[in-house]
ZADOVEX-331800 format. One line per 5 residues: number of its first residue (from 0); their letters; for each residue x, y, z of C-alpha. Coordinates in steps of 0.001 Angstrom, whole numbers. Each point is the difference from the previous one (the first is absolute). Layout:
// residues N
NUM = A = X,Y,Z  ... .
END
This chain:
// residues 277
0 = MSDLA = 8203,-52238,14218  -2843,961,2354  -3625,-590,-919  -639,3702,-616  3163,215,-2066 .
5 = AYHAW = -1307,-2873,-2120  -3070,2084,-809  2141,2924,-1128  2262,-2357,-1937  -2918,-1484,-1900 .
10 = NIALA = -1421,3385,-997  3335,1534,-932  1158,-3049,-1971  -3143,24,-2117  139,3762,-546 .
15 = RFGAS = 3720,198,-807  726,-3318,-1657  -3356,-1489,-948  760,-3171,1956  -402,-1451,3466 .
20 = PEELK = 2971,239,2398  780,-3694,-495  352,504,-3758  2614,2762,161  3609,-305,-1043 .
25 = AEQAR = 2729,587,2571  618,3650,-902  -3722,724,-67  -387,-1659,3393  2733,2237,1441 .
30 = RLADE = -1696,3098,-1372  -3306,-1224,1354  1427,-463,3496  1282,3588,-22  -3341,1381,-1167 .
35 = VARAQ = -1919,-2014,2570  2229,1319,2779  -542,3589,-1148  -3749,-485,-347  -313,-1471,3479 .
40 = ALEAR = 2146,2710,1542  -2065,2763,-1593  -3250,-1683,973  1167,-277,3605  987,3674,99 .
45 = ILETR = -3345,1091,-1397  -1905,-2124,2501  1914,1647,2868  -1355,3442,-829  -2741,1968,1679 .
50 = EAMAV = -2001,-153,-3232  39,-3796,99  -1240,-56,3585  -3112,1853,-1130  -883,-2622,-2606 .
55 = TLPYD = -2627,-2609,770  -1242,-2464,-2576  -3160,-2106,175  495,-3753,30  -2128,-471,-3119 .
60 = RIADA = 2232,2259,-2064  3075,-2047,863  -1851,-3280,-523  -1153,1177,-3434  3581,916,-858 .
65 = VTGWR = 1135,-3487,1020  -2646,-1587,-2210  931,2182,-2958  3705,-658,433  -595,-3756,175 .
70 = EENPR = -1968,106,-3238  2812,1846,-1755  2779,-2148,1483  -1335,-3566,233  3484,-1557,-85 .
75 = CAISD = 1246,1789,3111  102,-2162,3135  98,2805,2587  -2399,-820,2833  -3220,1946,488 .
80 = AVLFE = 1191,1298,3362  3218,1394,-1458  -1813,1369,-3018  -2545,1741,2230  2780,1645,2000 .
85 = ALHRE = 1972,963,-3110  -3006,1576,-1683  -1034,1718,3226  3413,1657,102  -82,813,-3699 .
90 = LRVQA = -3433,1601,202  1064,2049,3020  3035,1235,-1915  -2193,997,-2937  -2402,1786,2334 .
95 = VLDAV = 2903,1964,1476  1290,970,-3441  -3494,1046,-1053  -298,2161,3100  3368,1603,-702 .
100 = AARAS = -955,635,-3628  -3214,1667,1150  2096,2736,1625  1011,1287,-3418  -1337,3448,-771 .
105 = AVSAR = -2771,354,-2563  894,866,-3577  -1133,3517,-858  -1762,1070,-3177  3016,2179,-804 .
110 = EVRDY = 2329,-2987,212  -2260,-2009,-2285  -76,2784,-2573  3745,590,180  722,-3703,-548 .
115 = YDANL = -2368,-134,-2962  1526,3093,-1626  3552,-1286,514  -745,-3451,-1418  -2251,610,-2988 .
120 = DSFVR = 1873,-2609,-2024  -1319,-2610,2414  -3585,958,-791  23,-483,-3744  -2838,-2243,-1128 .
125 = PERRR = 1176,-1790,-3181  -1912,-32,-3246  -2963,-2364,120  -2348,-1470,-2554  -3685,-862,56 .
130 = IRHIL = -139,-3348,-1740  -2171,-2960,-898  1259,-3417,-958  -1135,-3311,-1402  1705,-3160,1225 .
135 = VTVNP = 14,-3472,-1496  1810,-2234,2456  2491,-2677,-966  -549,-3277,1837  1130,-3337,-1471 .
140 = DFAEN = -2582,-1822,2120  -2875,1363,-2108  -310,-567,-3731  -1315,3512,-669  2917,1546,1862 .
145 = VESRA = 3050,-1793,-1341  2526,2444,-1420  -1008,-298,-3647  -3746,196,653  375,2910,2407 .
150 = RARID = 2052,1910,-2563  -2528,-706,-2726  -2834,1213,2227  1734,3261,915  854,573,-3666 .
155 = GIAGA = -3670,-465,-843  -1021,2568,2598  2622,2410,-1349  -1466,-481,-3461  -3437,908,1300 .
160 = LRGGA = 1435,3180,1512  1597,927,-3293  -3414,-477,-1562  -1485,2611,2322  -1330,-2103,2893 .
165 = DFAEL = -274,1616,3431  2873,-886,2346  -2137,-92,3159  -2603,-2260,-1600  2658,-2425,-1211 .
170 = AQRHS = 1565,-7,3462  -3333,-912,1570  -481,-2851,-2462  3503,-1420,-301  2372,1141,2753 .
175 = ECPTA = 992,-2579,2614  870,2609,2610  -2386,1079,2789  84,3480,-1568  -2148,-1428,-2810 .
180 = MRGGE = -3055,827,2124  985,3682,-325  725,-171,-3703  3671,-677,664  420,3207,1998 .
185 = VGVVA = 3220,-58,2029  -204,3646,1014  2725,2608,433  3334,-1707,666  3708,747,136 .
190 = DDALY = 2340,-2161,-2031  1308,-1836,3064  -3494,-1338,693  53,-2051,-3203  1980,-2911,-1336 .
195 = PELAA = 3072,1496,-1729  -1088,-1209,-3448  -3450,1473,525  1369,3279,1323  2332,405,-2980 .
200 = LAFAL = -2952,-265,-2357  -2517,2012,2021  2382,2908,547  941,178,-3683  -3586,387,-1209 .
205 = PTGEW = -1537,3383,-791  -3384,851,1461  -2836,-1826,-1703  2161,-2720,-1535  382,-3690,760 .
210 = GGPVR = 2905,-2356,-527  1174,-3568,245  -115,-2858,273  2732,-168,2616  973,-3060,2049 .
215 = TELGW = 388,-73,3787  227,-2933,2374  -3806,8,120  -573,-238,-3723  -756,2321,-2920 .
220 = HLVAC = -1265,3552,462  -1445,2824,-2027  211,3441,1611  -1907,3221,-617  1150,3395,1286 .
225 = EAIVP = -2966,2211,851  1843,2904,1603  3487,1177,911  384,1588,3418  3220,2069,-98 .
230 = AEIVP = 2589,-129,2735  -697,2555,2707  1066,1125,3429  -2364,-1294,2666  -1802,3069,1406 .
235 = YADAA = 929,1030,3521  -3530,-651,1225  258,-3619,-1152  3507,-523,1386  -241,1797,3342 .
240 = EQVRA = -1218,-2918,2117  2596,-2337,-1491  2722,2551,784  -1295,537,3519  -20,-3752,667 .
245 = HLAKL = 3531,-345,-1386  1382,2829,2125  -1818,-1246,3094  1482,-3470,-497  3494,1464,-320 .
250 = RRRTE = -536,2124,3097  -1214,-2972,2041  2974,-2042,-1143  2379,2818,927  -1585,203,3451 .
255 = QTAWL = 470,-3735,511  3578,63,-1277  990,2830,2333  -1610,-1749,2961  1708,-3308,-769 .
260 = KALVM = 3355,1707,-459  -336,1665,3386  -1018,-3331,1491  3086,-1890,-1135  2444,2835,659 .
265 = RPMLV = -307,145,3756  -494,-2303,2988  -3614,-644,834  -1732,-224,3339  -3487,-1342,447 .
270 = GDDPA = -2411,2839,-676  2490,2102,-1939  -1176,1939,-3031  2762,21,-2640  -1479,3059,-1666 .
275 = AA = 644,2010,3138  3768,-277,-400 .
END
């Protein structure tokens, strides 16, 4: 295997198999060899193009890439000279693909609106809750936070709430979460932003009620629901830029794919433009 092939092999092995080339089983090694050959062939074809000839990269950019790669791959024994050349080629390839992608036509406002209207189900914002919570952590290393003491403390706080105490004030005094400084305010959240046990409780509470205690991996919680924000469709004005970015990304990818397909489908001469075929 050539030195440049070793660079490709290292990257592909980690990406595909989560291991270095030397750690692969026989079948994995065979698959790796095939992928390395394809990667090198495609890289060579791209670097033959007119677009590649127009690319110049400053030394410092390549040197920085070498340093970054070394930090991420300390076990790899590829020499600095080979790594510099490999990353120089890789960065040139990426520059070419970026230039090709830039040829994609701009996404029009009409296209953005049409996509939004045709995919409203994708723009549903789920029901959310505005909540506060009080946390007493469980930690066997501290006497006050062993399981039994933590449970007794949260039960005592719950008793104070039943007696009419203010939730936010109790959170400030007793909660062991950073939100204590805000009276336990978590804010408006969807259920997937919470621990499952906490979400199940919070999203079962009516507005103005509190519940618990409930146990999570952190400890014992009490939860108060201050408001229910119903599920809604994200307004077009809020979604438009996200849609535009999504469509632009797809269009750039399509431009690259078409260019690469043309590149591999016909013989190449130095200076050829595959898109001209």
